[in-house]
mmCIF entry with sequence, helices, sheets and N, C-alpha, C, O atoms, coordinates in Angstrom:
data_MODEL
# 
_entry.id   MODEL 
# 
_entity.id                         1 
_entity.type                       polymer 
_entity.pdbx_number_of_molecules   1 
# 
_entity_poly.entity_id                      1 
_entity_poly.type                           'polypeptide(L)' 
_entity_poly.nstd_linkage                   no 
_entity_poly.nstd_monomer                   no 
_entity_poly.pdbx_seq_one_letter_code       MFEIDQWAFSGIDGQISLHKWQKTIDLITGLFSAPSGYIVQATSKGYRVVIRSN 
_entity_poly.pdbx_seq_one_letter_code_can   MFEIDQWAFSGIDGQISLHKWQKTIDLITGLFSAPSGYIVQATSKGYRVVIRSN 
_entity_poly.pdbx_strand_id                 A 
# 
loop_
_entity_poly_seq.entity_id 
_entity_poly_seq.num 
_entity_poly_seq.mon_id 
_entity_poly_seq.hetero 
1 1  MET n 
1 2  PHE n 
1 3  GLU n 
1 4  ILE n 
1 5  ASP n 
1 6  GLN n 
1 7  TRP n 
1 8  ALA n 
1 9  PHE n 
1 10 SER n 
1 11 GLY n 
1 12 ILE n 
1 13 ASP n 
1 14 GLY n 
1 15 GLN n 
1 16 ILE n 
1 17 SER n 
1 18 LEU n 
1 19 HIS n 
1 20 LYS n 
1 21 TRP n 
1 22 GLN n 
1 23 LYS n 
1 24 THR n 
1 25 ILE n 
1 26 ASP n 
1 27 LEU n 
1 28 ILE n 
1 29 THR n 
1 30 GLY n 
1 31 LEU n 
1 32 PHE n 
1 33 SER n 
1 34 ALA n 
1 35 PRO n 
1 36 SER n 
1 37 GLY n 
1 38 TYR n 
1 39 ILE n 
1 40 VAL n 
1 41 GLN n 
1 42 ALA n 
1 43 THR n 
1 44 SER n 
1 45 LYS n 
1 46 GLY n 
1 47 TYR n 
1 48 ARG n 
1 49 VAL n 
1 50 VAL n 
1 51 ILE n 
1 52 ARG n 
1 53 SER n 
1 54 ASN n 
# 
_struct_asym.id          A 
_struct_asym.entity_id   1 
# 
_struct_conf.conf_type_id            HELX_P 
_struct_conf.id                      HELX_P1 
_struct_conf.pdbx_PDB_helix_id       AA1 
_struct_conf.beg_label_comp_id       LEU 
_struct_conf.beg_label_asym_id       A 
_struct_conf.beg_label_seq_id        18 
_struct_conf.pdbx_beg_PDB_ins_code   ? 
_struct_conf.end_label_comp_id       LEU 
_struct_conf.end_label_asym_id       A 
_struct_conf.end_label_seq_id        31 
_struct_conf.pdbx_end_PDB_ins_code   ? 
_struct_conf.beg_auth_comp_id        LEU 
_struct_conf.beg_auth_asym_id        A 
_struct_conf.beg_auth_seq_id         18 
_struct_conf.end_auth_comp_id        LEU 
_struct_conf.end_auth_asym_id        A 
_struct_conf.end_auth_seq_id         31 
_struct_conf.pdbx_PDB_helix_class    1 
_struct_conf.details                 ? 
_struct_conf.pdbx_PDB_helix_length   14 
# 
_struct_conf_type.id          HELX_P 
_struct_conf_type.criteria    ? 
_struct_conf_type.reference   ? 
# 
_struct_sheet.id               AA1 
_struct_sheet.type             ? 
_struct_sheet.number_strands   2 
_struct_sheet.details          ? 
# 
_struct_sheet_order.sheet_id     AA1 
_struct_sheet_order.range_id_1   1 
_struct_sheet_order.range_id_2   2 
_struct_sheet_order.offset       ? 
_struct_sheet_order.sense        anti-parallel 
# 
loop_
_struct_sheet_range.sheet_id 
_struct_sheet_range.id 
_struct_sheet_range.beg_label_comp_id 
_struct_sheet_range.beg_label_asym_id 
_struct_sheet_range.beg_label_seq_id 
_struct_sheet_range.pdbx_beg_PDB_ins_code 
_struct_sheet_range.end_label_comp_id 
_struct_sheet_range.end_label_asym_id 
_struct_sheet_range.end_label_seq_id 
_struct_sheet_range.pdbx_end_PDB_ins_code 
_struct_sheet_range.beg_auth_comp_id 
_struct_sheet_range.beg_auth_asym_id 
_struct_sheet_range.beg_auth_seq_id 
_struct_sheet_range.end_auth_comp_id 
_struct_sheet_range.end_auth_asym_id 
_struct_sheet_range.end_auth_seq_id 
AA1 1 TYR A 38 ? THR A 43 ? TYR A 38 THR A 43 
AA1 2 GLY A 46 ? ARG A 52 ? GLY A 46 ARG A 52 
# 
loop_
_atom_site.group_PDB 
_atom_site.id 
_atom_site.type_symbol 
_atom_site.label_atom_id 
_atom_site.label_alt_id 
_atom_site.label_comp_id 
_atom_site.label_asym_id 
_atom_site.label_entity_id 
_atom_site.label_seq_id 
_atom_site.pdbx_PDB_ins_code 
_atom_site.Cartn_x 
_atom_site.Cartn_y 
_atom_site.Cartn_z 
_atom_site.occupancy 
_atom_site.B_iso_or_equiv 
_atom_site.pdbx_formal_charge 
_atom_site.auth_seq_id 
_atom_site.auth_comp_id 
_atom_site.auth_asym_id 
_atom_site.auth_atom_id 
_atom_site.pdbx_PDB_model_num 
ATOM 1   N N  . MET A 1 1  ? -11.333 21.581 -1.472  1.00 0.00 ? 1  MET A N  1 
ATOM 2   C CA . MET A 1 1  ? -9.999  21.026 -1.571  1.00 0.00 ? 1  MET A CA 1 
ATOM 3   C C  . MET A 1 1  ? -9.464  20.758 -0.178  1.00 0.00 ? 1  MET A C  1 
ATOM 4   O O  . MET A 1 1  ? -10.125 21.059 0.816   1.00 0.00 ? 1  MET A O  1 
ATOM 5   N N  . PHE A 1 2  ? -8.278  20.195 -0.105  1.00 0.00 ? 2  PHE A N  1 
ATOM 6   C CA . PHE A 1 2  ? -7.673  19.850 1.172   1.00 0.00 ? 2  PHE A CA 1 
ATOM 7   C C  . PHE A 1 2  ? -7.067  21.065 1.861   1.00 0.00 ? 2  PHE A C  1 
ATOM 8   O O  . PHE A 1 2  ? -6.540  21.967 1.210   1.00 0.00 ? 2  PHE A O  1 
ATOM 9   N N  . GLU A 1 3  ? -7.149  21.073 3.165   1.00 0.00 ? 3  GLU A N  1 
ATOM 10  C CA . GLU A 1 3  ? -6.395  22.038 3.944   1.00 0.00 ? 3  GLU A CA 1 
ATOM 11  C C  . GLU A 1 3  ? -4.951  21.542 3.967   1.00 0.00 ? 3  GLU A C  1 
ATOM 12  O O  . GLU A 1 3  ? -4.714  20.361 4.218   1.00 0.00 ? 3  GLU A O  1 
ATOM 13  N N  . ILE A 1 4  ? -4.005  22.401 3.716   1.00 0.00 ? 4  ILE A N  1 
ATOM 14  C CA . ILE A 1 4  ? -2.611  22.004 3.582   1.00 0.00 ? 4  ILE A CA 1 
ATOM 15  C C  . ILE A 1 4  ? -2.051  21.430 4.873   1.00 0.00 ? 4  ILE A C  1 
ATOM 16  O O  . ILE A 1 4  ? -1.266  20.483 4.833   1.00 0.00 ? 4  ILE A O  1 
ATOM 17  N N  . ASP A 1 5  ? -2.432  21.976 6.002   1.00 0.00 ? 5  ASP A N  1 
ATOM 18  C CA . ASP A 1 5  ? -1.804  21.563 7.256   1.00 0.00 ? 5  ASP A CA 1 
ATOM 19  C C  . ASP A 1 5  ? -2.742  20.748 8.155   1.00 0.00 ? 5  ASP A C  1 
ATOM 20  O O  . ASP A 1 5  ? -2.618  20.787 9.379   1.00 0.00 ? 5  ASP A O  1 
ATOM 21  N N  . GLN A 1 6  ? -3.679  20.012 7.549   1.00 0.00 ? 6  GLN A N  1 
ATOM 22  C CA . GLN A 1 6  ? -4.554  19.135 8.323   1.00 0.00 ? 6  GLN A CA 1 
ATOM 23  C C  . GLN A 1 6  ? -4.465  17.733 7.766   1.00 0.00 ? 6  GLN A C  1 
ATOM 24  O O  . GLN A 1 6  ? -4.217  17.539 6.576   1.00 0.00 ? 6  GLN A O  1 
ATOM 25  N N  . TRP A 1 7  ? -4.670  16.745 8.642   1.00 0.00 ? 7  TRP A N  1 
ATOM 26  C CA . TRP A 1 7  ? -4.606  15.352 8.225   1.00 0.00 ? 7  TRP A CA 1 
ATOM 27  C C  . TRP A 1 7  ? -5.793  14.994 7.340   1.00 0.00 ? 7  TRP A C  1 
ATOM 28  O O  . TRP A 1 7  ? -6.924  15.399 7.610   1.00 0.00 ? 7  TRP A O  1 
ATOM 29  N N  . ALA A 1 8  ? -5.532  14.244 6.300   1.00 0.00 ? 8  ALA A N  1 
ATOM 30  C CA . ALA A 1 8  ? -6.614  13.719 5.465   1.00 0.00 ? 8  ALA A CA 1 
ATOM 31  C C  . ALA A 1 8  ? -7.345  12.639 6.250   1.00 0.00 ? 8  ALA A C  1 
ATOM 32  O O  . ALA A 1 8  ? -6.740  11.970 7.087   1.00 0.00 ? 8  ALA A O  1 
ATOM 33  N N  . PHE A 1 9  ? -8.610  12.464 5.997   1.00 0.00 ? 9  PHE A N  1 
ATOM 34  C CA . PHE A 1 9  ? -9.446  11.443 6.625   1.00 0.00 ? 9  PHE A CA 1 
ATOM 35  C C  . PHE A 1 9  ? -9.601  11.638 8.131   1.00 0.00 ? 9  PHE A C  1 
ATOM 36  O O  . PHE A 1 9  ? -9.944  10.689 8.836   1.00 0.00 ? 9  PHE A O  1 
ATOM 37  N N  . SER A 1 10 ? -9.357  12.836 8.636   1.00 0.00 ? 10 SER A N  1 
ATOM 38  C CA . SER A 1 10 ? -9.484  13.051 10.081  1.00 0.00 ? 10 SER A CA 1 
ATOM 39  C C  . SER A 1 10 ? -10.917 13.355 10.489  1.00 0.00 ? 10 SER A C  1 
ATOM 40  O O  . SER A 1 10 ? -11.253 13.264 11.669  1.00 0.00 ? 10 SER A O  1 
ATOM 41  N N  . GLY A 1 11 ? -11.754 13.711 9.545   1.00 0.00 ? 11 GLY A N  1 
ATOM 42  C CA . GLY A 1 11 ? -13.150 14.009 9.843   1.00 0.00 ? 11 GLY A CA 1 
ATOM 43  C C  . GLY A 1 11 ? -14.042 13.505 8.735   1.00 0.00 ? 11 GLY A C  1 
ATOM 44  O O  . GLY A 1 11 ? -13.570 13.165 7.650   1.00 0.00 ? 11 GLY A O  1 
ATOM 45  N N  . ILE A 1 12 ? -15.300 13.460 9.002   1.00 0.00 ? 12 ILE A N  1 
ATOM 46  C CA . ILE A 1 12 ? -16.251 13.003 7.998   1.00 0.00 ? 12 ILE A CA 1 
ATOM 47  C C  . ILE A 1 12 ? -16.790 14.227 7.281   1.00 0.00 ? 12 ILE A C  1 
ATOM 48  O O  . ILE A 1 12 ? -17.645 14.943 7.804   1.00 0.00 ? 12 ILE A O  1 
ATOM 49  N N  . ASP A 1 13 ? -16.280 14.461 6.074   1.00 0.00 ? 13 ASP A N  1 
ATOM 50  C CA . ASP A 1 13 ? -16.737 15.627 5.315   1.00 0.00 ? 13 ASP A CA 1 
ATOM 51  C C  . ASP A 1 13 ? -17.346 15.233 3.973   1.00 0.00 ? 13 ASP A C  1 
ATOM 52  O O  . ASP A 1 13 ? -17.865 16.084 3.250   1.00 0.00 ? 13 ASP A O  1 
ATOM 53  N N  . GLY A 1 14 ? -17.283 13.945 3.640   1.00 0.00 ? 14 GLY A N  1 
ATOM 54  C CA . GLY A 1 14 ? -17.898 13.475 2.405   1.00 0.00 ? 14 GLY A CA 1 
ATOM 55  C C  . GLY A 1 14 ? -17.140 13.812 1.138   1.00 0.00 ? 14 GLY A C  1 
ATOM 56  O O  . GLY A 1 14 ? -17.626 13.517 0.046   1.00 0.00 ? 14 GLY A O  1 
ATOM 57  N N  . GLN A 1 15 ? -15.967 14.420 1.241   1.00 0.00 ? 15 GLN A N  1 
ATOM 58  C CA . GLN A 1 15 ? -15.220 14.803 0.046   1.00 0.00 ? 15 GLN A CA 1 
ATOM 59  C C  . GLN A 1 15 ? -14.286 13.699 -0.439  1.00 0.00 ? 15 GLN A C  1 
ATOM 60  O O  . GLN A 1 15 ? -13.921 13.675 -1.614  1.00 0.00 ? 15 GLN A O  1 
ATOM 61  N N  . ILE A 1 16 ? -13.901 12.802 0.432   1.00 0.00 ? 16 ILE A N  1 
ATOM 62  C CA . ILE A 1 16 ? -12.913 11.786 0.085   1.00 0.00 ? 16 ILE A CA 1 
ATOM 63  C C  . ILE A 1 16 ? -13.549 10.412 0.233   1.00 0.00 ? 16 ILE A C  1 
ATOM 64  O O  . ILE A 1 16 ? -14.142 10.108 1.268   1.00 0.00 ? 16 ILE A O  1 
ATOM 65  N N  . SER A 1 17 ? -13.431 9.589  -0.788  1.00 0.00 ? 17 SER A N  1 
ATOM 66  C CA . SER A 1 17 ? -13.919 8.219  -0.712  1.00 0.00 ? 17 SER A CA 1 
ATOM 67  C C  . SER A 1 17 ? -12.750 7.312  -0.350  1.00 0.00 ? 17 SER A C  1 
ATOM 68  O O  . SER A 1 17 ? -11.887 7.033  -1.182  1.00 0.00 ? 17 SER A O  1 
ATOM 69  N N  . LEU A 1 18 ? -12.732 6.861  0.884   1.00 0.00 ? 18 LEU A N  1 
ATOM 70  C CA . LEU A 1 18 ? -11.660 5.983  1.349   1.00 0.00 ? 18 LEU A CA 1 
ATOM 71  C C  . LEU A 1 18 ? -11.617 4.706  0.521   1.00 0.00 ? 18 LEU A C  1 
ATOM 72  O O  . LEU A 1 18 ? -10.541 4.180  0.237   1.00 0.00 ? 18 LEU A O  1 
ATOM 73  N N  . HIS A 1 19 ? -12.786 4.210  0.135   1.00 0.00 ? 19 HIS A N  1 
ATOM 74  C CA . HIS A 1 19 ? -12.862 2.989  -0.666  1.00 0.00 ? 19 HIS A CA 1 
ATOM 75  C C  . HIS A 1 19 ? -12.169 3.175  -2.025  1.00 0.00 ? 19 HIS A C  1 
ATOM 76  O O  . HIS A 1 19 ? -11.463 2.278  -2.486  1.00 0.00 ? 19 HIS A O  1 
ATOM 77  N N  . LYS A 1 20 ? -12.365 4.315  -2.656  1.00 0.00 ? 20 LYS A N  1 
ATOM 78  C CA . LYS A 1 20 ? -11.724 4.577  -3.956  1.00 0.00 ? 20 LYS A CA 1 
ATOM 79  C C  . LYS A 1 20 ? -10.212 4.674  -3.817  1.00 0.00 ? 20 LYS A C  1 
ATOM 80  O O  . LYS A 1 20 ? -9.483  4.162  -4.666  1.00 0.00 ? 20 LYS A O  1 
ATOM 81  N N  . TRP A 1 21 ? -9.728  5.323  -2.761  1.00 0.00 ? 21 TRP A N  1 
ATOM 82  C CA . TRP A 1 21 ? -8.286  5.406  -2.534  1.00 0.00 ? 21 TRP A CA 1 
ATOM 83  C C  . TRP A 1 21 ? -7.707  4.022  -2.287  1.00 0.00 ? 21 TRP A C  1 
ATOM 84  O O  . TRP A 1 21 ? -6.615  3.705  -2.760  1.00 0.00 ? 21 TRP A O  1 
ATOM 85  N N  . GLN A 1 22 ? -8.452  3.186  -1.532  1.00 0.00 ? 22 GLN A N  1 
ATOM 86  C CA . GLN A 1 22 ? -7.976  1.828  -1.258  1.00 0.00 ? 22 GLN A CA 1 
ATOM 87  C C  . GLN A 1 22 ? -7.877  1.027  -2.546  1.00 0.00 ? 22 GLN A C  1 
ATOM 88  O O  . GLN A 1 22 ? -6.892  0.319  -2.756  1.00 0.00 ? 22 GLN A O  1 
ATOM 89  N N  . LYS A 1 23 ? -8.877  1.125  -3.410  1.00 0.00 ? 23 LYS A N  1 
ATOM 90  C CA . LYS A 1 23 ? -8.832  0.419  -4.689  1.00 0.00 ? 23 LYS A CA 1 
ATOM 91  C C  . LYS A 1 23 ? -7.663  0.916  -5.539  1.00 0.00 ? 23 LYS A C  1 
ATOM 92  O O  . LYS A 1 23 ? -7.011  0.124  -6.220  1.00 0.00 ? 23 LYS A O  1 
ATOM 93  N N  . THR A 1 24 ? -7.395  2.224  -5.502  1.00 0.00 ? 24 THR A N  1 
ATOM 94  C CA . THR A 1 24 ? -6.304  2.805  -6.285  1.00 0.00 ? 24 THR A CA 1 
ATOM 95  C C  . THR A 1 24 ? -4.956  2.284  -5.836  1.00 0.00 ? 24 THR A C  1 
ATOM 96  O O  . THR A 1 24 ? -4.147  1.879  -6.671  1.00 0.00 ? 24 THR A O  1 
ATOM 97  N N  . ILE A 1 25 ? -4.691  2.282  -4.537  1.00 0.00 ? 25 ILE A N  1 
ATOM 98  C CA . ILE A 1 25 ? -3.384  1.822  -4.057  1.00 0.00 ? 25 ILE A CA 1 
ATOM 99  C C  . ILE A 1 25 ? -3.228  0.323  -4.262  1.00 0.00 ? 25 ILE A C  1 
ATOM 100 O O  . ILE A 1 25 ? -2.120  -0.149 -4.518  1.00 0.00 ? 25 ILE A O  1 
ATOM 101 N N  . ASP A 1 26 ? -4.319  -0.438 -4.152  1.00 0.00 ? 26 ASP A N  1 
ATOM 102 C CA . ASP A 1 26 ? -4.241  -1.874 -4.437  1.00 0.00 ? 26 ASP A CA 1 
ATOM 103 C C  . ASP A 1 26 ? -3.930  -2.116 -5.911  1.00 0.00 ? 26 ASP A C  1 
ATOM 104 O O  . ASP A 1 26 ? -3.153  -3.013 -6.236  1.00 0.00 ? 26 ASP A O  1 
ATOM 105 N N  . LEU A 1 27 ? -4.530  -1.323 -6.813  1.00 0.00 ? 27 LEU A N  1 
ATOM 106 C CA . LEU A 1 27 ? -4.266  -1.442 -8.239  1.00 0.00 ? 27 LEU A CA 1 
ATOM 107 C C  . LEU A 1 27 ? -2.811  -1.099 -8.562  1.00 0.00 ? 27 LEU A C  1 
ATOM 108 O O  . LEU A 1 27 ? -2.154  -1.826 -9.308  1.00 0.00 ? 27 LEU A O  1 
ATOM 109 N N  . ILE A 1 28 ? -2.313  -0.012 -8.012  1.00 0.00 ? 28 ILE A N  1 
ATOM 110 C CA . ILE A 1 28 ? -0.922  0.403  -8.256  1.00 0.00 ? 28 ILE A CA 1 
ATOM 111 C C  . ILE A 1 28 ? 0.046   -0.668 -7.763  1.00 0.00 ? 28 ILE A C  1 
ATOM 112 O O  . ILE A 1 28 ? 1.016   -0.997 -8.447  1.00 0.00 ? 28 ILE A O  1 
ATOM 113 N N  . THR A 1 29 ? -0.218  -1.207 -6.585  1.00 0.00 ? 29 THR A N  1 
ATOM 114 C CA . THR A 1 29 ? 0.643   -2.251 -6.025  1.00 0.00 ? 29 THR A CA 1 
ATOM 115 C C  . THR A 1 29 ? 0.648   -3.476 -6.936  1.00 0.00 ? 29 THR A C  1 
ATOM 116 O O  . THR A 1 29 ? 1.700   -4.070 -7.173  1.00 0.00 ? 29 THR A O  1 
ATOM 117 N N  . GLY A 1 30 ? -0.516  -3.853 -7.444  1.00 0.00 ? 30 GLY A N  1 
ATOM 118 C CA . GLY A 1 30 ? -0.609  -4.997 -8.343  1.00 0.00 ? 30 GLY A CA 1 
ATOM 119 C C  . GLY A 1 30 ? 0.091   -4.763 -9.669  1.00 0.00 ? 30 GLY A C  1 
ATOM 120 O O  . GLY A 1 30 ? 0.760   -5.659 -10.183 1.00 0.00 ? 30 GLY A O  1 
ATOM 121 N N  . LEU A 1 31 ? -0.056  -3.556 -10.235 1.00 0.00 ? 31 LEU A N  1 
ATOM 122 C CA . LEU A 1 31 ? 0.578   -3.243 -11.518 1.00 0.00 ? 31 LEU A CA 1 
ATOM 123 C C  . LEU A 1 31 ? 2.097   -3.329 -11.455 1.00 0.00 ? 31 LEU A C  1 
ATOM 124 O O  . LEU A 1 31 ? 2.745   -3.747 -12.414 1.00 0.00 ? 31 LEU A O  1 
ATOM 125 N N  . PHE A 1 32 ? 2.654   -2.930 -10.324 1.00 0.00 ? 32 PHE A N  1 
ATOM 126 C CA . PHE A 1 32 ? 4.106   -2.941 -10.171 1.00 0.00 ? 32 PHE A CA 1 
ATOM 127 C C  . PHE A 1 32 ? 4.611   -4.187 -9.456  1.00 0.00 ? 32 PHE A C  1 
ATOM 128 O O  . PHE A 1 32 ? 5.798   -4.293 -9.151  1.00 0.00 ? 32 PHE A O  1 
ATOM 129 N N  . SER A 1 33 ? 3.705   -5.138 -9.187  1.00 0.00 ? 33 SER A N  1 
ATOM 130 C CA . SER A 1 33 ? 4.057   -6.375 -8.459  1.00 0.00 ? 33 SER A CA 1 
ATOM 131 C C  . SER A 1 33 ? 4.838   -6.061 -7.191  1.00 0.00 ? 33 SER A C  1 
ATOM 132 O O  . SER A 1 33 ? 5.790   -6.757 -6.838  1.00 0.00 ? 33 SER A O  1 
ATOM 133 N N  . ALA A 1 34 ? 4.420   -5.015 -6.527  1.00 0.00 ? 34 ALA A N  1 
ATOM 134 C CA . ALA A 1 34 ? 5.096   -4.597 -5.291  1.00 0.00 ? 34 ALA A CA 1 
ATOM 135 C C  . ALA A 1 34 ? 4.514   -5.359 -4.097  1.00 0.00 ? 34 ALA A C  1 
ATOM 136 O O  . ALA A 1 34 ? 3.320   -5.656 -4.078  1.00 0.00 ? 34 ALA A O  1 
ATOM 137 N N  . PRO A 1 35 ? 5.336   -5.673 -3.115  1.00 0.00 ? 35 PRO A N  1 
ATOM 138 C CA . PRO A 1 35 ? 4.820   -6.383 -1.939  1.00 0.00 ? 35 PRO A CA 1 
ATOM 139 C C  . PRO A 1 35 ? 3.883   -5.509 -1.095  1.00 0.00 ? 35 PRO A C  1 
ATOM 140 O O  . PRO A 1 35 ? 3.031   -6.026 -0.372  1.00 0.00 ? 35 PRO A O  1 
ATOM 141 N N  . SER A 1 36 ? 4.043   -4.194 -1.191  1.00 0.00 ? 36 SER A N  1 
ATOM 142 C CA . SER A 1 36 ? 3.159   -3.283 -0.460  1.00 0.00 ? 36 SER A CA 1 
ATOM 143 C C  . SER A 1 36 ? 3.204   -1.911 -1.115  1.00 0.00 ? 36 SER A C  1 
ATOM 144 O O  . SER A 1 36 ? 4.113   -1.606 -1.887  1.00 0.00 ? 36 SER A O  1 
ATOM 145 N N  . GLY A 1 37 ? 2.210   -1.090 -0.798  1.00 0.00 ? 37 GLY A N  1 
ATOM 146 C CA . GLY A 1 37 ? 2.153   0.268  -1.322  1.00 0.00 ? 37 GLY A CA 1 
ATOM 147 C C  . GLY A 1 37 ? 1.549   1.190  -0.280  1.00 0.00 ? 37 GLY A C  1 
ATOM 148 O O  . GLY A 1 37 ? 0.711   0.772  0.520   1.00 0.00 ? 37 GLY A O  1 
ATOM 149 N N  . TYR A 1 38 ? 1.971   2.433  -0.290  1.00 0.00 ? 38 TYR A N  1 
ATOM 150 C CA . TYR A 1 38 ? 1.515   3.395  0.705   1.00 0.00 ? 38 TYR A CA 1 
ATOM 151 C C  . TYR A 1 38 ? 1.285   4.753  0.062   1.00 0.00 ? 38 TYR A C  1 
ATOM 152 O O  . TYR A 1 38 ? 1.975   5.125  -0.886  1.00 0.00 ? 38 TYR A O  1 
ATOM 153 N N  . ILE A 1 39 ? 0.318   5.484  0.580   1.00 0.00 ? 39 ILE A N  1 
ATOM 154 C CA . ILE A 1 39 ? 0.162   6.896  0.284   1.00 0.00 ? 39 ILE A CA 1 
ATOM 155 C C  . ILE A 1 39 ? 0.460   7.603  1.598   1.00 0.00 ? 39 ILE A C  1 
ATOM 156 O O  . ILE A 1 39 ? -0.206  7.375  2.609   1.00 0.00 ? 39 ILE A O  1 
ATOM 157 N N  . VAL A 1 40 ? 1.473   8.466  1.566   1.00 0.00 ? 40 VAL A N  1 
ATOM 158 C CA . VAL A 1 40 ? 1.938   9.142  2.777   1.00 0.00 ? 40 VAL A CA 1 
ATOM 159 C C  . VAL A 1 40 ? 1.635   10.626 2.661   1.00 0.00 ? 40 VAL A C  1 
ATOM 160 O O  . VAL A 1 40 ? 1.867   11.239 1.619   1.00 0.00 ? 40 VAL A O  1 
ATOM 161 N N  . GLN A 1 41 ? 1.116   11.194 3.737   1.00 0.00 ? 41 GLN A N  1 
ATOM 162 C CA . GLN A 1 41 ? 0.812   12.633 3.773   1.00 0.00 ? 41 GLN A CA 1 
ATOM 163 C C  . GLN A 1 41 ? 1.820   13.325 4.686   1.00 0.00 ? 41 GLN A C  1 
ATOM 164 O O  . GLN A 1 41 ? 2.134   12.836 5.771   1.00 0.00 ? 41 GLN A O  1 
ATOM 165 N N  . ALA A 1 42 ? 2.316   14.462 4.230   1.00 0.00 ? 42 ALA A N  1 
ATOM 166 C CA . ALA A 1 42 ? 3.246   15.265 5.026   1.00 0.00 ? 42 ALA A CA 1 
ATOM 167 C C  . ALA A 1 42 ? 2.592   16.596 5.370   1.00 0.00 ? 42 ALA A C  1 
ATOM 168 O O  . ALA A 1 42 ? 2.018   17.254 4.501   1.00 0.00 ? 42 ALA A O  1 
ATOM 169 N N  . THR A 1 43 ? 2.678   16.991 6.636   1.00 0.00 ? 43 THR A N  1 
ATOM 170 C CA . THR A 1 43 ? 2.243   18.307 7.087   1.00 0.00 ? 43 THR A CA 1 
ATOM 171 C C  . THR A 1 43 ? 3.338   18.854 7.991   1.00 0.00 ? 43 THR A C  1 
ATOM 172 O O  . THR A 1 43 ? 4.358   18.199 8.208   1.00 0.00 ? 43 THR A O  1 
ATOM 173 N N  . SER A 1 44 ? 3.130   20.040 8.511   1.00 0.00 ? 44 SER A N  1 
ATOM 174 C CA . SER A 1 44 ? 4.122   20.589 9.445   1.00 0.00 ? 44 SER A CA 1 
ATOM 175 C C  . SER A 1 44 ? 4.144   19.794 10.749  1.00 0.00 ? 44 SER A C  1 
ATOM 176 O O  . SER A 1 44 ? 5.080   19.926 11.538  1.00 0.00 ? 44 SER A O  1 
ATOM 177 N N  . LYS A 1 45 ? 3.118   18.968 10.980  1.00 0.00 ? 45 LYS A N  1 
ATOM 178 C CA . LYS A 1 45 ? 3.046   18.143 12.188  1.00 0.00 ? 45 LYS A CA 1 
ATOM 179 C C  . LYS A 1 45 ? 3.816   16.842 12.034  1.00 0.00 ? 45 LYS A C  1 
ATOM 180 O O  . LYS A 1 45 ? 4.063   16.150 13.022  1.00 0.00 ? 45 LYS A O  1 
ATOM 181 N N  . GLY A 1 46 ? 4.200   16.500 10.813  1.00 0.00 ? 46 GLY A N  1 
ATOM 182 C CA . GLY A 1 46 ? 4.947   15.263 10.565  1.00 0.00 ? 46 GLY A CA 1 
ATOM 183 C C  . GLY A 1 46 ? 4.378   14.503 9.372   1.00 0.00 ? 46 GLY A C  1 
ATOM 184 O O  . GLY A 1 46 ? 3.707   15.075 8.514   1.00 0.00 ? 46 GLY A O  1 
ATOM 185 N N  . TYR A 1 47 ? 4.662   13.200 9.338   1.00 0.00 ? 47 TYR A N  1 
ATOM 186 C CA . TYR A 1 47 ? 4.223   12.325 8.259   1.00 0.00 ? 47 TYR A CA 1 
ATOM 187 C C  . TYR A 1 47 ? 3.232   11.310 8.796   1.00 0.00 ? 47 TYR A C  1 
ATOM 188 O O  . TYR A 1 47 ? 3.274   10.934 9.967   1.00 0.00 ? 47 TYR A O  1 
ATOM 189 N N  . ARG A 1 48 ? 2.332   10.869 7.909   1.00 0.00 ? 48 ARG A N  1 
ATOM 190 C CA . ARG A 1 48 ? 1.370   9.851  8.309   1.00 0.00 ? 48 ARG A CA 1 
ATOM 191 C C  . ARG A 1 48 ? 0.987   9.032  7.083   1.00 0.00 ? 48 ARG A C  1 
ATOM 192 O O  . ARG A 1 48 ? 0.778   9.581  6.001   1.00 0.00 ? 48 ARG A O  1 
ATOM 193 N N  . VAL A 1 49 ? 0.895   7.711  7.258   1.00 0.00 ? 49 VAL A N  1 
ATOM 194 C CA . VAL A 1 49 ? 0.425   6.844  6.193   1.00 0.00 ? 49 VAL A CA 1 
ATOM 195 C C  . VAL A 1 49 ? -1.087  7.000  6.119   1.00 0.00 ? 49 VAL A C  1 
ATOM 196 O O  . VAL A 1 49 ? -1.800  6.732  7.086   1.00 0.00 ? 49 VAL A O  1 
ATOM 197 N N  . VAL A 1 50 ? -1.561  7.432  4.970   1.00 0.00 ? 50 VAL A N  1 
ATOM 198 C CA . VAL A 1 50 ? -2.986  7.656  4.784   1.00 0.00 ? 50 VAL A CA 1 
ATOM 199 C C  . VAL A 1 50 ? -3.668  6.362  4.361   1.00 0.00 ? 50 VAL A C  1 
ATOM 200 O O  . VAL A 1 50 ? -4.703  5.993  4.918   1.00 0.00 ? 50 VAL A O  1 
ATOM 201 N N  . ILE A 1 51 ? -3.099  5.676  3.385   1.00 0.00 ? 51 ILE A N  1 
ATOM 202 C CA . ILE A 1 51 ? -3.644  4.423  2.876   1.00 0.00 ? 51 ILE A CA 1 
ATOM 203 C C  . ILE A 1 51 ? -2.489  3.464  2.648   1.00 0.00 ? 51 ILE A C  1 
ATOM 204 O O  . ILE A 1 51 ? -1.424  3.868  2.183   1.00 0.00 ? 51 ILE A O  1 
ATOM 205 N N  . ARG A 1 52 ? -2.697  2.191  2.976   1.00 0.00 ? 52 ARG A N  1 
ATOM 206 C CA . ARG A 1 52 ? -1.711  1.167  2.644   1.00 0.00 ? 52 ARG A CA 1 
ATOM 207 C C  . ARG A 1 52 ? -2.429  0.056  1.889   1.00 0.00 ? 52 ARG A C  1 
ATOM 208 O O  . ARG A 1 52 ? -3.641  -0.115 2.017   1.00 0.00 ? 52 ARG A O  1 
ATOM 209 N N  . SER A 1 53 ? -1.666  -0.697 1.100   1.00 0.00 ? 53 SER A N  1 
ATOM 210 C CA . SER A 1 53 ? -2.280  -1.766 0.320   1.00 0.00 ? 53 SER A CA 1 
ATOM 211 C C  . SER A 1 53 ? -2.751  -2.880 1.241   1.00 0.00 ? 53 SER A C  1 
ATOM 212 O O  . SER A 1 53 ? -2.197  -3.093 2.319   1.00 0.00 ? 53 SER A O  1 
ATOM 213 N N  . ASN A 1 54 ? -3.781  -3.585 0.796   1.00 0.00 ? 54 ASN A N  1 
ATOM 214 C CA . ASN A 1 54 ? -4.301  -4.724 1.579   1.00 0.00 ? 54 ASN A CA 1 
ATOM 215 C C  . ASN A 1 54 ? -3.448  -5.939 1.424   1.00 0.00 ? 54 ASN A C  1 
ATOM 216 O O  . ASN A 1 54 ? -3.743  -6.980 2.012   1.00 0.00 ? 54 ASN A O  1 
# 
């Protein structure tokens, strides 16, 4: 599982498929006819956009 206070996609660990997340956010954006979509991660270090729609 994810470490709570570490950035997602910061290392190559093989647990997360960036391609699958990209397809998911593109699908969500299309379903809601939104101009853009984002997945944002929050840690004690701040916020970071993990994935944005293409």
